[in-house]
N, C-alpha and C positions, 0 to 999 in steps of 0.2 A: 474137365479134370481126368488124367490118367495116372496109372500106376508105372513102376519102372518097366513091368512088361507091354506097355503100349495100350492095356486095357482100362476101359473106364473105371474109377473106384467106385465102392459100394454106397459111398456118401452121393456120388453124383446119380448113380441109379436109383437110390431111394427118393433122390430130391425130383427126378423125373418121373418116378412113380408115382409121389404125392400130388404133383401137379397134374398127371392124367385122372388120378383119382377125383381131384378138386373140379375138373372140367366134367367129369361125369356126374358129380354130384350136383353140378349147377343145372343139368338138363334132366334130371330127375323130376318127374311129375309130384306136385304136392299132395301131402297126406290127404286122402279123400274125405269128402264130407259123407256121413252116412245120407243116404236117401230115401225116404220112404216111399213105396211105391217102385223103385226100381226092380228090374228083374232081370235076370241073364239071359242074352238072345245073342244071335248071330250079327254082324255089321250089315243091314240092308244096303242093298244096291244104291237105291235112291229113296226118297219119301214122298209123299203128298203133302203139302203145305197146308198149315192152319192159315184162314183169311178172316177178315174182320168183318162187320157189319156197319155199313153207313148210318151215322144218327145225327139228330139235328143239335145236341148239346151233349158235354161232356157229363159222365155220373159224377154223383158225389159219392162221399164216403170213404174210408180206411181200407176197403175191401177191395179198392181198385189201384194198380199201378199205373201209371201214365209216361208216355214215352213219346219222344219227337217222332213225327211220322216223315221218314226221309222222303227225298225226291229221287229216286234212283232205280236200280233193278232188283227185284227181289232174288237172292240167290241162297241156295243150299250147298254148303259146304263139307265133303267126305274126305276122312283122313284115314288110312290104313297103313300101318307100319313106314310112315315116310313118303307114301305117296298120296298127293292132295290133288281134289278133284272140285269142280264145280258145275253147278247144274241149274238151269233157270226151275221156274215153277211147272212149266211144262215137259220137265226132264230132259230137256235138250242140254247136251254138253258145253260148258262155257270155259272148259279146263285150257284150251288154247290163246282163247280171247285174254283171259285173266291170268297171263303166266307171272307177271309182276306179284301178284296176290298168292298164287301157288307157291311160290319161292317164299313168301312171307309165312305161309302156312305151314311150312316145314318145321319152323322154329317152335311151334307149339309145345308143350308139354304133355302130349298125349301119344299112345299108340294106335288107337281107334276112336273116332269121333265123328257125329254129324252135327254140324252148327247150321242155324238158319238165321239170316240176315239180309243187308241190304248194301249193294255194291253203289258207291255214290262219287261224286265230284262236287268241288266248291266253287260258286263264285267268290270275287274278290272281297264281299263283304261279310263271308263266313257261313253263309247259309248252303245247305245243298241243292243243286240245281238241274234239272233234267236236260237243259240245252247245254250246259256246260260239261255233261256227261257224254252227250253224242258227239262234242267237240274232243273230247279226251281220246273216243275211240276213232275218231275220223284222222285225227293228226298223230295217231300212234304213242301219245304221252303217257303212258301206264302208269308211271310212277307218281301221278297225280290222282290215282284212284285209292279211294278207302274202303274198307270192307266194314261196316256195323254189325256186330253179332248181337242179338237179341234173345235167342233161344240157343239150348242145348239139348239135344235129343237123343243120343246115343253117347256112352263113354266106356271104352276098355271093357265091352263085352257085354255092359249093360244098358238095357232099353229104359230112359229116363220119361218116356211120354205119359206115363201114368203117374209119374209125380206132380208136384204141385208147381206151378211157375215160381213161386217165391224160391223152392228147394233147388229148382232147375237153375234160377238164375245165381243163386250161390255159390252153387258150383261152378257155373260159367266166369263167374269173378276170379275164380282160383286160377283158371286156364287163361283167360283173357283179363287181365287185371284191371280193373276200374283205373287204378292209378297209372296206368301206361296209356294215355290217350293221345300219344304223337305220332305213333306206327300207322303203318297200313291196316291193321286187324285192330279193332277196337271194341272196347264193351259198350253196349248201348244203355247208357243209364236212365233211371227212372225216378219218378217221386211218387209218394205213397199219399193219396187223398187231394184234396183242393183241386178237383178236375177242372171246374168251371174257370177259376183262376188261373190254374196252367195254361189252360187254351186260350185264355185271354191274353197271355203274355207272349205265348207261340205266335199269335197273330199279329201282336206288335212289331215283332221281330221281321216279321215276313216270312214265316214257314209255311209250309203246305198245310199243317194242321198235325194233330196228336192222335196217338193209339193209345185206347184205355184198355186195361186187361186185369180180370179177376185173379188175385194174386192167387187163390188156391185152384185155379182153373188146369185141367189137365191139357195135353195136346193132343187134339183129335184132327184129322184132314178134314177139309172143306170150310165153308162159312159157318161162322159161330157165332153166338150171341154173348159170349163171356169175352169175346175181343171186340172192341168197338172202334170206330174210326170217325174222327169229328174235322172237317175241312175248314180251312181258312181261307181257301179261295176255288174256284170253279174250275178243277181238271178232271179230264176222264178219258179212256180210252175208246175208239172208235175202229170200225171195219171199214176198210177202205174199198168200196165196190165199184169206184169209176172215176174219171177226170174229163175235164174240158179241154179244148183247143188253148194255147197259150197265148194268143193276142200278140201284143207287143214284144212280150219276152220268151225266152227260150224254157223248154220242158213241157210246161201244161199252164192252165189256168186256173183251176181250182180243183181239190178232191171231193170226191161225194162220200158222205160218211154214213154209217149207219151202226145199229146195234141189234141184237137177237131178242125176240121177245120169249114167253115162256113155250110157244109152240115152235120153236125153231125156226120162226121167220126173219129175214132180215128186214129192218126197219129203216126208213130214210131219216137222218138226223139235220141234214144240210151239207152246205159246201163251205170249205175253208179255202180261201184263197191267199192269206198271208203268213208270214214267218217262215218263208224259205230262203234259203242263200242260192246264189247260182249253183253251186256245187251240188246242194241237196236236189235241185228241180233237175239237174242233169241225171245224177246217179239214179234218183227216184221214177223219172220217167223211163229209164231202162228196164227197171224191174216192172215197172205197170206194163210195159209193152210185151213181157214173158209171159204176162198173165191174162192177156185180152182174150174176150170171149164175145159171143155176137149177141146176147141177151142180159138183160139188167139181173142182177142178183138180188136186188131189193122187190119185195110184196107189193109194195104202194109206190113204185116209180117206175112207170113201164114208158115206151117212148110216145105214149100219146100224153104224158103228164109235161106240164111246162118247164119244169126244173130238169125234164130230162133231155131238152134240145140241144142238139149238139154233143151229148156226152158220149164217150168211150166206155165201154164196161169192161171189168176185169173180174176173174175170180177172185172171191173174198177171203183172202189169204193172208193181207198185210193189214198191221194194227198201227194205228198213230195215237200220240199223246196229244190232246187239244187244250187248250185253255181257251175259256168264253165267260161271258158276265152272267147269261140266265137261259134257262129255257124260254120259249116263246109258248103262248096258248097253243100253236099249232102244233108243238113237239118239235121245234127244231131250234139250233143253236144260235142265240145271238152274240155278234162279235167275236166269232171264234178265231182263234190264231194256232198255227202249226207248231208244236213243239219238238217234235220227232219221232222216230218210228219205235214201238216196242216189240224189240225182236224177242223179249223174253216171255211173251203172252200168246197162248193159241188164239186164232180168230173165233174160234166158235165158243169160247167162254165169255165174250164180250157181251154184257148186257146194260141197260140203263141203270145207272146208280141212283135209287131214290132213298132219300134220307128218312129214316124213323124217327118216330118220338120217343126219347129215352124211356118215359113212363110205361111204354106198352112192351117194353122189352125186360125189365128187370127191377126188382126191388132190393139189389143188393148192396145198392149205395147207401151211406149214411152220412184226389188227384194229387283235345280236339279245337275244334272250332264252336262247336254247340255242345251242351250236356244239359241235361233235363235239371238238375238242381241249380244251376246256375239260373236257366230261364225262370224257375220258380222263386226265385230270391232268396232261399235258404238252402240248407244242407240237407241230405236225405235223413 
């Protein structure tokens, strides 16, 4: 509306001003919770992530939070004044590869933050799946990616890593609300206590497993005994050290797999010759050819070994995710199947994952498409 001079009336200007204020108000961060242990600090460029220890069974007691173990890529999200970046656990930038999630991150109500979570894709049945994630990347369908956030390490000039997990997740719930579980960035829910029952239900749903975390634990880099993982299926990462000739198909016949021991030697774990599509065979063969080397990278698999007959060796730089039924007595994989490359993990960190007895680690226990409370059959 204009007045007689062709200028907008004061009521119109006030109405527009009011709308602008309303828009700004909706973008303001929520009132922050007081977080004990938090301290002022500059926003780090990146962080080294905390890792869970593999155990044979889930811990009991209300000292533990239990979350779904997602089958995807571990990613750290860094936000600074509207700029969103993603980094893998080996500090490799994934910002370009995750442009869809980058756009979603600009809408979070923070000025500065570092989030820890997992990038996943879903199968039609609603469970996360590593092969589905590989297909999303190869087909360029980024709108099917979801970033499940399970920790908050820095917020608006405050380092939260010395705060308890419980306090960090309370603050995280203000930024990525648990009630908003249909977007590309979602809060990773948890249940308190009932670890064995939670694991039982997760297994029945065909999930990879669960992660159990002490609710009063701080965030320290590296593998820890206050974060535990329990697997419902046998899946591990292995270093690719060679391959065999393709025979009747294109690409290659099988990959030669290994893992590093405590001395830094690459030990042979067997061959995997199933789980490959024609496209994967062709693309992976091209990468393997570029890594060719004359000698075996395996300490225990040389040219004189029967398993090495006809093998082509490569520099041990690529990491593959493999499903299998069990380990043989000789230390090789039984019925392995290839799931995809782990572009988010450096080869030198790949070791054999041996499950420990929970009784040896702690006495602290007395436990979308998916959410932890629904699997547990009750509310949080």
